[in-house]
RONUMAR-637141 format. One record per residue: x, y, z of N, C-alpha, C in turn. Coordinates in nm, 3 decimals, padded with zeros to 5 digits, always signed. Atoms other than C-alpha are relative to their C-alpha. Example, Ala and Ser with C-alpha at 12.3 -4.5 7.8 and 13.67 -1.06 7.14 Angstrom:
<sites>
{n.east:+00.089, n.north:-00.119, n.up:+00.000, ca.east:+01.230, ca.north:-00.450, ca.up:+00.780, c.east:+00.090, c.north:+00.120, c.up:+00.000} $
{n.east:-00.082, n.north:-00.119, n.up:-00.006, ca.east:+01.367, ca.north:-00.106, ca.up:+00.714, c.east:-00.077, c.north:+00.109, c.up:+00.073} $
</sites>
This chain:
<sites>
{n.east:+00.068, n.north:-00.032, n.up:-00.138, ca.east:-03.388, ca.north:-04.419, ca.up:-02.081, c.east:+00.089, c.north:-00.066, c.up:+00.105} $
{n.east:-00.069, n.north:+00.044, n.up:-00.100, ca.east:-03.175, ca.north:-04.445, ca.up:-01.772, c.east:-00.083, c.north:-00.078, c.up:+00.110} $
{n.east:+00.060, n.north:+00.080, n.up:-00.112, ca.east:-03.268, ca.north:-04.706, ca.up:-01.510, c.east:+00.041, c.north:+00.083, c.up:+00.137} $
{n.east:-00.023, n.north:-00.073, n.up:-00.122, ca.east:-03.308, ca.north:-04.580, ca.up:-01.154, c.east:+00.038, c.north:-00.110, c.up:+00.114} $
{n.east:-00.037, n.north:+00.109, n.up:-00.098, ca.east:-03.127, ca.north:-04.794, ca.up:-00.888, c.east:-00.042, c.north:+00.053, c.up:+00.148} $
{n.east:+00.038, n.north:-00.026, n.up:-00.132, ca.east:-03.237, ca.north:-04.813, ca.up:-00.532, c.east:+00.104, c.north:-00.076, c.up:+00.092} $
{n.east:-00.074, n.north:+00.057, n.up:-00.109, ca.east:-02.970, ca.north:-04.889, ca.up:-00.262, c.east:-00.022, c.north:+00.053, c.up:+00.120} $
{n.east:+00.019, n.north:-00.037, n.up:-00.143, ca.east:-02.999, ca.north:-04.871, ca.up:+00.099, c.east:+00.099, c.north:-00.032, c.up:+00.082} $
{n.east:-00.100, n.north:+00.051, n.up:-00.117, ca.east:-02.814, ca.north:-04.907, ca.up:+00.426, c.east:+00.005, c.north:-00.151, c.up:+00.009} $
{n.east:-00.007, n.north:+00.138, n.up:-00.003, ca.east:-02.898, ca.north:-05.253, ca.up:+00.432, c.east:+00.089, c.north:-00.083, c.up:-00.099} $
{n.east:-00.090, n.north:+00.037, n.up:+00.108, ca.east:-02.702, ca.north:-05.308, ca.up:+00.102, c.east:+00.149, c.north:+00.014, c.up:+00.050} $
{n.east:-00.131, n.north:-00.028, n.up:-00.051, ca.east:-02.394, ca.north:-05.138, ca.up:+00.273, c.east:+00.042, c.north:-00.104, c.up:+00.101} $
{n.east:-00.021, n.north:+00.091, n.up:-00.106, ca.east:-02.453, ca.north:-05.366, ca.up:+00.577, c.east:+00.051, c.north:-00.147, c.up:-00.054} $
{n.east:-00.046, n.north:+00.139, n.up:+00.080, ca.east:-02.423, ca.north:-05.681, ca.up:+00.335, c.east:+00.149, c.north:+00.004, c.up:-00.013} $
{n.east:-00.130, n.north:-00.004, n.up:+00.015, ca.east:-02.092, ca.north:-05.569, ca.up:+00.232, c.east:+00.093, c.north:-00.018, c.up:+00.116} $
{n.east:-00.061, n.north:+00.010, n.up:-00.130, ca.east:-01.967, ca.north:-05.519, ca.up:+00.589, c.east:-00.012, c.north:-00.152, c.up:+00.065} $
{n.east:+00.018, n.north:+00.149, n.up:-00.062, ca.east:-02.118, ca.north:-05.854, ca.up:+00.697, c.east:+00.077, c.north:-00.094, c.up:-00.074} $
{n.east:-00.098, n.north:+00.103, n.up:+00.078, ca.east:-01.945, ca.north:-06.031, ca.up:+00.400, c.east:+00.142, c.north:-00.004, c.up:+00.057} $
{n.east:-00.147, n.north:-00.027, n.up:-00.047, ca.east:-01.606, ca.north:-05.880, ca.up:+00.528, c.east:+00.009, c.north:-00.092, c.up:+00.129} $
{n.east:-00.005, n.north:+00.047, n.up:-00.119, ca.east:-01.674, ca.north:-05.989, ca.up:+00.864, c.east:-00.005, c.north:-00.164, c.up:+00.025} $
{n.east:+00.006, n.north:+00.146, n.up:+00.020, ca.east:-01.759, ca.north:-06.359, ca.up:+00.769, c.east:+00.121, c.north:-00.071, c.up:-00.039} $
{n.east:-00.113, n.north:+00.056, n.up:+00.040, ca.east:-01.419, ca.north:-06.402, ca.up:+00.643, c.east:+00.087, c.north:-00.061, c.up:+00.095} $
{n.east:-00.076, n.north:+00.082, n.up:-00.092, ca.east:-01.195, ca.north:-06.654, ca.up:+00.808, c.east:+00.139, c.north:+00.084, c.up:+00.012} $
{n.east:-00.119, n.north:-00.080, n.up:-00.036, ca.east:-00.898, ca.north:-06.482, ca.up:+00.983, c.east:+00.129, c.north:-00.056, c.up:-00.073} $
{n.east:-00.103, n.north:+00.068, n.up:+00.059, ca.east:-00.655, ca.north:-06.747, ca.up:+00.837, c.east:+00.021, c.north:+00.038, c.up:-00.155} $
{n.east:+00.016, n.north:-00.034, n.up:+00.152, ca.east:-00.752, ca.north:-06.667, ca.up:+00.476, c.east:+00.010, c.north:+00.141, c.up:-00.048} $
{n.east:-00.015, n.north:-00.161, n.up:+00.020, ca.east:-00.753, ca.north:-06.302, ca.up:+00.503, c.east:+00.097, c.north:+00.067, c.up:+00.099} $
{n.east:-00.098, n.north:-00.022, n.up:-00.097, ca.east:-00.421, ca.north:-06.210, ca.up:+00.649, c.east:+00.067, c.north:+00.131, c.up:-00.041} $
{n.east:-00.080, n.north:-00.116, n.up:+00.036, ca.east:-00.294, ca.north:-05.902, ca.up:+00.472, c.east:-00.109, c.north:+00.121, c.up:-00.045} $
{n.east:+00.081, n.north:-00.080, n.up:+00.040, ca.east:-00.438, ca.north:-05.569, ca.up:+00.381, c.east:-00.047, c.north:-00.005, c.up:-00.147} $
{n.east:+00.038, n.north:+00.016, n.up:+00.127, ca.east:-00.454, ca.north:-05.659, ca.up:+00.019, c.east:-00.107, c.north:-00.105, c.up:-00.009} $
{n.east:+00.113, n.north:+00.089, n.up:-00.025, ca.east:-00.668, ca.north:-05.962, ca.up:+00.112, c.east:-00.120, c.north:+00.056, c.up:+00.036} $
{n.east:+00.130, n.north:-00.060, n.up:-00.042, ca.east:-00.917, ca.north:-05.760, ca.up:+00.287, c.east:-00.038, c.north:+00.098, c.up:-00.122} $
{n.east:+00.032, n.north:-00.088, n.up:+00.112, ca.east:-00.904, ca.north:-05.505, ca.up:-00.004, c.east:-00.063, c.north:-00.080, c.up:-00.118} $
{n.east:+00.062, n.north:+00.071, n.up:+00.089, ca.east:-00.984, ca.north:-05.774, ca.up:-00.257, c.east:-00.132, c.north:-00.066, c.up:+00.039} $
{n.east:+00.123, n.north:+00.053, n.up:-00.044, ca.east:-01.257, ca.north:-05.922, ca.up:-00.034, c.east:-00.087, c.north:+00.111, c.up:+00.004} $
{n.east:+00.083, n.north:-00.118, n.up:+00.009, ca.east:-01.403, ca.north:-05.570, ca.up:-00.009, c.east:-00.053, c.north:+00.022, c.up:-00.147} $
{n.east:+00.054, n.north:-00.020, n.up:+00.154, ca.east:-01.426, ca.north:-05.532, ca.up:-00.388, c.east:-00.076, c.north:-00.110, c.up:-00.043} $
{n.east:+00.096, n.north:+00.119, n.up:+00.030, ca.east:-01.573, ca.north:-05.882, ca.up:-00.421, c.east:-00.132, c.north:+00.026, c.up:+00.049} $
{n.east:+00.121, n.north:-00.030, n.up:-00.065, ca.east:-01.836, ca.north:-05.785, ca.up:-00.173, c.east:-00.080, c.north:+00.100, c.up:-00.072} $
{n.east:+00.070, n.north:-00.130, n.up:+00.079, ca.east:-01.918, ca.north:-05.444, ca.up:-00.340, c.east:-00.026, c.north:-00.037, c.up:-00.140} $
{n.east:+00.043, n.north:+00.036, n.up:+00.137, ca.east:-01.934, ca.north:-05.602, ca.up:-00.689, c.east:-00.112, c.north:-00.115, c.up:+00.017} $
{n.east:+00.102, n.north:+00.111, n.up:-00.028, ca.east:-02.149, ca.north:-05.895, ca.up:-00.546, c.east:-00.126, c.north:+00.074, c.up:+00.024} $
{n.east:+00.132, n.north:-00.069, n.up:-00.050, ca.east:-02.403, ca.north:-05.662, ca.up:-00.376, c.east:-00.055, c.north:+00.106, c.up:-00.096} $
{n.east:+00.047, n.north:-00.102, n.up:+00.091, ca.east:-02.394, ca.north:-05.358, ca.up:-00.599, c.east:+00.009, c.north:-00.026, c.up:-00.163} $
{n.east:-00.042, n.north:+00.015, n.up:+00.136, ca.east:-02.228, ca.north:-05.451, ca.up:-00.930, c.east:-00.101, c.north:-00.097, c.up:-00.081} $
{n.east:+00.089, n.north:+00.099, n.up:+00.061, ca.east:-02.475, ca.north:-05.753, ca.up:-00.989, c.east:-00.119, c.north:+00.070, c.up:-00.049} $
{n.east:+00.135, n.north:-00.065, n.up:+00.025, ca.east:-02.773, ca.north:-05.501, ca.up:-00.995, c.east:+00.023, c.north:+00.088, c.up:-00.122} $
{n.east:-00.018, n.north:-00.104, n.up:+00.124, ca.east:-02.619, ca.north:-05.275, ca.up:-01.268, c.east:-00.036, c.north:-00.083, c.up:-00.131} $
{n.east:+00.051, n.north:+00.044, n.up:+00.125, ca.east:-02.770, ca.north:-05.319, ca.up:-01.606, c.east:+00.063, c.north:+00.030, c.up:-00.135} $
{n.east:-00.068, n.north:-00.037, n.up:+00.134, ca.east:-02.539, ca.north:-05.164, ca.up:-01.859, c.east:+00.159, c.north:+00.020, c.up:+00.048} $
{n.east:-00.140, n.north:-00.001, n.up:-00.007, ca.east:-02.164, ca.north:-05.153, ca.up:-01.910, c.east:+00.067, c.north:+00.139, c.up:+00.046} $
{n.east:-00.030, n.north:-00.120, n.up:-00.055, ca.east:-02.145, ca.north:-04.780, ca.up:-01.845, c.east:+00.006, c.north:+00.024, c.up:+00.148} $
{n.east:+00.008, n.north:+00.005, n.up:-00.148, ca.east:-02.262, ca.north:-04.819, ca.up:-01.497, c.east:+00.100, c.north:-00.076, c.up:+00.081} $
{n.east:-00.095, n.north:+00.096, n.up:-00.044, ca.east:-02.031, ca.north:-05.116, ca.up:-01.447, c.east:+00.154, c.north:+00.085, c.up:+00.007} $
{n.east:-00.113, n.north:-00.068, n.up:+00.019, ca.east:-01.747, ca.north:-04.908, ca.up:-01.559, c.east:+00.007, c.north:+00.121, c.up:+00.109} $
{n.east:-00.010, n.north:-00.115, n.up:-00.114, ca.east:-01.830, ca.north:-04.616, ca.up:-01.316, c.east:+00.014, c.north:-00.074, c.up:+00.134} $
{n.east:-00.019, n.north:+00.067, n.up:-00.121, ca.east:-01.859, ca.north:-04.856, ca.up:-01.018, c.east:+00.158, c.north:-00.045, c.up:+00.011} $
{n.east:-00.145, n.north:+00.034, n.up:+00.007, ca.east:-01.511, ca.north:-04.991, ca.up:-01.119, c.east:+00.101, c.north:+00.126, c.up:+00.024} $
{n.east:-00.061, n.north:-00.127, n.up:-00.014, ca.east:-01.382, ca.north:-04.634, ca.up:-01.146, c.east:+00.004, c.north:+00.055, c.up:+00.158} $
{n.east:+00.009, n.north:-00.053, n.up:-00.154, ca.east:-01.512, ca.north:-04.532, ca.up:-00.795, c.east:+00.064, c.north:-00.096, c.up:+00.082} $
{n.east:-00.072, n.north:+00.108, n.up:-00.065, ca.east:-01.385, ca.north:-04.862, ca.up:-00.643, c.east:+00.153, c.north:+00.036, c.up:+00.010} $
{n.east:-00.170, n.north:-00.025, n.up:+00.011, ca.east:-01.033, ca.north:-04.785, ca.up:-00.774, c.east:+00.032, c.north:+00.139, c.up:+00.066} $
{n.east:-00.024, n.north:-00.115, n.up:-00.072, ca.east:-01.047, ca.north:-04.428, ca.up:-00.657, c.east:+00.025, c.north:-00.002, c.up:+00.148} $
{n.east:+00.024, n.north:+00.012, n.up:-00.148, ca.east:-01.150, ca.north:-04.532, ca.up:-00.316, c.east:+00.119, c.north:-00.087, c.up:+00.056} $
{n.east:-00.126, n.north:+00.068, n.up:-00.027, ca.east:-00.873, ca.north:-04.790, ca.up:-00.300, c.east:+00.127, c.north:+00.082, c.up:-00.003} $
{n.east:-00.119, n.north:-00.072, n.up:+00.014, ca.east:-00.619, ca.north:-04.553, ca.up:-00.403, c.east:+00.001, c.north:+00.125, c.up:+00.102} $
{n.east:+00.020, n.north:-00.129, n.up:-00.097, ca.east:-00.746, ca.north:-04.241, ca.up:-00.198, c.east:-00.005, c.north:-00.042, c.up:+00.141} $
{n.east:+00.025, n.north:+00.019, n.up:-00.143, ca.east:-00.857, ca.north:-04.405, ca.up:+00.117, c.east:+00.089, c.north:-00.107, c.up:+00.064} $
{n.east:-00.072, n.north:+00.128, n.up:-00.072, ca.east:-00.660, ca.north:-04.731, ca.up:+00.161, c.east:+00.153, c.north:+00.036, c.up:-00.039} $
{n.east:-00.134, n.north:-00.022, n.up:+00.037, ca.east:-00.326, ca.north:-04.596, ca.up:+00.001, c.east:+00.062, c.north:-00.108, c.up:-00.087} $
{n.east:-00.047, n.north:+00.115, n.up:+00.084, ca.east:-00.291, ca.north:-04.885, ca.up:-00.240, c.east:-00.035, c.north:+00.024, c.up:-00.136} $
{n.east:+00.023, n.north:-00.012, n.up:+00.144, ca.east:-00.261, ca.north:-04.900, ca.up:-00.615, c.east:-00.083, c.north:-00.107, c.up:-00.034} $
{n.east:+00.110, n.north:+00.090, n.up:+00.037, ca.east:-00.569, ca.north:-05.060, ca.up:-00.748, c.east:+00.037, c.north:-00.105, c.up:-00.095} $
{n.east:-00.053, n.north:+00.109, n.up:+00.093, ca.east:-00.399, ca.north:-05.238, ca.up:-01.030, c.east:+00.098, c.north:-00.096, c.up:+00.063} $
{n.east:-00.086, n.north:+00.087, n.up:-00.079, ca.east:-00.133, ca.north:-05.381, ca.up:-00.803, c.east:-00.090, c.north:-00.108, c.up:+00.077} $
{n.east:+00.072, n.north:+00.089, n.up:-00.084, ca.east:-00.391, ca.north:-05.533, ca.up:-00.564, c.east:-00.095, c.north:-00.112, c.up:-00.089} $
{n.east:+00.084, n.north:+00.091, n.up:+00.065, ca.east:-00.619, ca.north:-05.680, ca.up:-00.839, c.east:+00.072, c.north:-00.050, c.up:-00.122} $
</sites>
């Protein structure tokens, strides 16, 4: 039986807030911001996932997002 996950706009806001809390000196390159984004996504959304299939799907979606919208190679950044 598949679990039903509930995510809302507040969860998305937590990701953005986590990125905004970063110190400017420690996040100086696009790769740093991308790594921080992935960390926040995994912290907010990934920690709630209950099986490996769902975690693999989140990783795939994040990889596609980094490649498609940020123009970076996911495997070079992480």
